[in-house]
Structure formats: structure tokens, C-alpha cells
C-alpha positions as CSV (number, residue, x, y, z in Angstrom):
1,M,94.9,87.5,73.1
2,G,98.0,88.9,71.4
3,R,97.2,92.6,72.0
4,K,100.1,95.0,72.3
5,F,100.5,96.8,75.6
6,I,102.6,99.9,75.0
7,S,105.7,100.1,77.2
8,Q,104.6,97.4,79.7
9,K,107.5,95.9,81.6
10,K,107.3,92.2,82.2
11,Q,107.0,91.8,85.9
12,T,108.1,88.8,87.9
13,K,105.4,86.7,89.7
14,D,106.3,88.3,93.0
15,E,106.1,91.8,91.5
16,L,102.7,90.9,90.1
17,F,101.4,89.5,93.4
18,D,102.7,92.7,95.2
19,S,101.0,94.9,92.6
20,L,97.7,93.0,92.9
21,V,97.7,93.4,96.7
22,K,98.7,97.1,96.4
23,N,95.8,97.6,93.9
24,A,93.4,95.9,96.3
25,I,94.6,98.3,99.1
26,D,94.4,101.3,96.8
27,F,90.8,100.5,95.9
28,L,89.9,99.9,99.5
29,D,91.5,103.3,100.4
30,S,89.6,105.0,97.6
31,S,86.4,103.5,98.8
32,L,86.9,105.0,102.2
33,D,87.8,108.4,100.7
34,D,84.7,108.4,98.6
35,L,82.3,107.1,101.2
36,E,81.0,110.6,102.2
37,K,81.2,112.5,98.9
38,R,80.7,109.8,96.2
39,P,79.0,106.8,97.8
40,K,78.4,105.1,94.4
41,N,82.1,105.2,93.6
42,S,82.8,104.0,97.1
43,I,80.8,100.8,96.8
44,V,82.3,100.1,93.3
45,D,85.8,100.5,94.6
46,F,85.1,98.5,97.7
47,Y,83.8,95.6,95.7
48,T,86.8,95.8,93.4
49,S,89.0,95.6,96.4
50,I,87.3,92.4,97.6
51,E,87.7,90.7,94.2
52,L,91.4,91.7,94.1
53,F,92.1,90.3,97.6
54,L,90.5,87.0,96.6
55,K,92.5,86.9,93.4
56,A,95.7,87.6,95.4
57,R,95.0,84.6,97.5
58,L,94.5,82.5,94.4
59,M,97.7,83.9,92.9
60,A,99.7,83.1,96.0
61,E,99.0,79.5,95.1
62,H,99.5,79.8,91.3
63,W,99.1,82.6,88.8
64,T,96.9,80.6,86.5
65,L,94.2,80.4,89.1
66,I,93.1,84.0,88.5
67,I,92.8,83.6,84.8
68,S,89.2,83.0,83.7
69,K,90.2,80.2,81.3
70,P,93.4,78.7,82.6
71,E,93.7,76.6,79.5
72,T,94.5,79.8,77.6
73,A,97.2,80.9,80.1
74,N,100.3,82.5,78.7
75,I,102.9,83.7,81.2
76,D,104.2,86.4,78.8
77,S,100.7,87.8,78.3
78,F,100.0,87.6,82.0
79,R,103.1,89.5,82.9
80,V,102.0,92.5,80.9
81,G,98.3,92.3,82.0
82,D,96.9,90.8,78.8
83,F,94.4,88.4,80.2
84,H,90.9,88.1,81.6
85,S,90.6,87.3,85.3
86,V,88.0,85.5,87.3
87,F,85.0,87.2,88.9
88,L,83.8,86.7,92.4
89,E,81.9,83.5,91.9
90,D,84.7,81.6,90.1
91,A,87.2,82.9,92.6
92,I,85.1,81.4,95.5
93,K,84.8,78.1,93.6
94,R,88.5,77.9,93.0
95,L,89.3,78.8,96.7
96,K,87.1,75.8,97.7
97,G,87.9,73.4,94.9
98,V,91.6,74.0,94.4
99,L,92.8,75.3,97.8
100,N,90.2,73.6,100.0
101,E,89.5,77.0,101.6
102,C,85.7,77.5,102.1
103,L,84.3,80.9,102.8
104,E,81.4,81.0,105.2
105,Q,78.0,81.2,103.5
106,S,77.3,84.6,105.2
107,T,80.6,86.0,103.7
108,I,79.6,84.7,100.2
109,D,76.1,86.1,100.5
110,N,77.4,89.5,101.6
111,F,80.0,89.7,98.9
112,K,77.4,88.7,96.3
113,A,74.9,91.3,97.5
114,L,77.6,93.9,97.4
115,G,78.4,92.8,93.8
116,E,74.8,93.1,92.8
117,H,74.8,96.7,94.1
118,R,78.0,97.3,92.2
119,N,76.6,96.0,89.0
120,Q,73.4,98.0,89.3
121,I,75.4,101.2,90.0
122,V,77.8,100.7,87.1
123,H,74.9,99.9,84.7
124,F,72.8,102.8,85.9
125,A,70.0,100.7,87.2
126,H,70.3,101.2,91.0
127,S,67.1,103.2,91.9
128,D,68.2,103.6,95.6
129,Y,70.9,106.1,94.5
130,A,68.4,108.8,93.6
131,D,68.2,110.0,97.2
132,F,71.8,110.9,98.1
133,S,71.2,111.3,101.9
134,A,69.4,108.0,102.2
135,T,72.1,106.3,100.1
136,K,75.0,107.2,102.4
137,A,73.5,105.3,105.3
138,G,72.8,102.2,103.2
139,V,76.3,102.2,101.7
140,V,77.9,102.5,105.1
141,V,75.9,99.5,106.4
142,E,76.6,97.4,103.3
143,Q,80.3,98.2,103.4
144,W,80.7,97.7,107.1
145,A,79.3,94.2,106.8
146,S,81.6,93.5,103.9
147,W,84.6,95.0,105.7
148,H,83.9,92.7,108.6
149,H,84.0,89.6,106.3
150,L,87.0,90.9,104.4
151,H,88.9,91.6,107.6
152,A,88.3,88.1,108.8
153,L,89.7,86.7,105.5
154,C,92.8,88.9,105.6
155,V,93.8,88.3,109.2
156,F,96.7,85.9,109.4
157,R,95.9,82.8,111.3
């Protein structure tokens, strides 16, 4: 990688984990704030929150688990945010393969469906968002189901 990140402080692993969780919560918060007035932003932020929570679980085990290509891992680059992280599918595979934590298929299906909506929204290809009033109801239903699955994953056992 080797890019320069202007005035980035090298954070400890604990600080990085805390930042990751705080970011996940911030995106979740933002998605709730935008649910009524900007449902497209809401679903994008909610999906981002899901990915960040899954990455936080991986990072709790070891920081290299959230890097898309662990063989390229460099702790100094990681500490200043100079890396590419895993997406949903790889995060799920690593949770199962490395941590022996299997998500229920209904959770995986729901998160993937939300991710597809997110990608269509971001790439301007989601036709359902032409009718704003109809969209709000659909977004609420989609996010409520995702929230149910996310809550189950975040509850301490």
C-alpha cells in the first residue's frame, strides 16, 4: 500500500477496536436518523453498520482477520487505516472457518439481501426508490428484519 495518510496517529489495537465499534454504532445511529427523511441513506448506513459489527467480531480475535488479503498485512499501515477490509461474504466465511461461529442461514440471507439493496442504491440502479412514499415502508421492513438479526448477534451470551 504505502500511501501517506496526513496526520494520522498510530492507534493501539484496543483503540482501533473501540473506534471500529463506535463507527458501527454511529452508522446505525445515522441510519435511524435518516429513516424518515432519507431512506436511501438510511439503508446504506445500516448495511455499513452490519459489516462493521462483523469486522469488530473478527478483530476481537485478531486484527489481520478483517484485512481482505491477510498475507499483505502490515501493522503500521493498519494502525493508520491504510488497508482494504473484507466485505460481508468473506467476514461470514472467516467467522465460520476461523472462529467456528456460524450465522444462521436466515441471518446471512437477510444481510445479503440488504447488501444487494445497498449496492443498487449506491450505483443508482434501484428502481424501487423512484416512489419515495412506497420506499419508506419497504426500507422499514427490510431494516427491521436486519435489526432483529443484528441484535441477536450483538447480545452477549
